[in-house]
N, C-alpha and C positions, 0 to 999 in steps of 0.2 A: 699496302695502305689499308687503313680501317675505313669502314663506311662513312664515318664523320669527315675524314679527309677528302673522300670522293665528293661529298656534298659541298665542302668548302671550295674545291676546284670548280664545281659546277656554278656556284654562286659567283665566284670571281669571273668566270667566263660570261655568265649572264649579265653581270654589271658592266663589263667591258663592252659587250655588244649593244646593250641598251643605251648607254651613255654615248658611245660613238655613233650609233644609228640616229639618235635624236639630234645630236650636235651636227652631224654631217648633213642631215636633211634640212635643219633650220638654217645653217650657214649657206648651203647651196641655194636654197629657196630665197634667202635674203639677197643673194647676188642676182638671181634671175628677176626677182620682184622689182628691183631698182629700174629695170628696163620698161616694165609694163604696168606697174600699179603703185599707187601712193599709200596703200594700206599696209604699213610696215609695223612690225612689233618694235617696241622700244628695246634697246640693248639689255636693259635690266629684266624685261619680261622674257626675252630669249634665254638669258642666263638663268633665270628662275626655272624655266622649263627644263633646262639641262640639269640643274641641281636636283629638281624633283625626280627626273629620270634616274639620277644617281642614287637618291635616297629610297625611292619607292619602286623602281624598276618599270616594267611595261605597264603596270597599273596606272602610272602617272604619265609615262611617255606616250602611250597610245592616245589617250584623250587629248594630250597637249598637241599632238600632231593633227588630230581632227579639228580642234579649235583653231589652230594656226591656219590650216588650209581653208576652212570656212571663212575666217576673217579676211584672208588675202584674196580669195577667189569668188566669194559669194556662196550661197547655200548649196545649190545643186552640184556644181563642179567641185567645190571645196569639200563637201561631204563625201563625194565619191573618192576623190584623191586622198582625203584624210583617212578614210576607212581602209583604203588600199595600202597606204603607207603604214598604218597601224597594224594591219594583218601581216605585212612583210616584216615589221619589227618583231612581232610575236613569233613568227616562223623562224626568223634568224636567231632569236633568243632560245627557242626550243632546239634548234639545230646546234647551237653552241653548247648547250647543256648535254645533249645526247652525244655530241662529238667528243666532249671532254671525258664523259664516262666510257665511251667506246675506246678512246685512246689509252686511258688508264688500264682498261681490261686487256687491250691488245698488247700493251707493254708488259703486262703481268705484274703490275705494281701493287 
């Protein structure tokens, strides 16, 4: 593989992790929120956050998670949980990119 192909695989892994992470977090939170809070995002807002994560990666997905948690839980608890989930999203993204590069190197492609 040439270096450009390695970067392509890293981008695809990053996009997959970002979109899946934001979508899974928002959908799971939506199911939990129905039990204890009436501050729900509209479905179109949730879908826009997922689309933004697809288009712009963690630069959009991280702040979207912070905004979501602040809106649903209030400032203090929401900010702490939002930043925590945003950091986890960035760590998973970095892990996917490094894992893809390491796998390609290990296979000798």
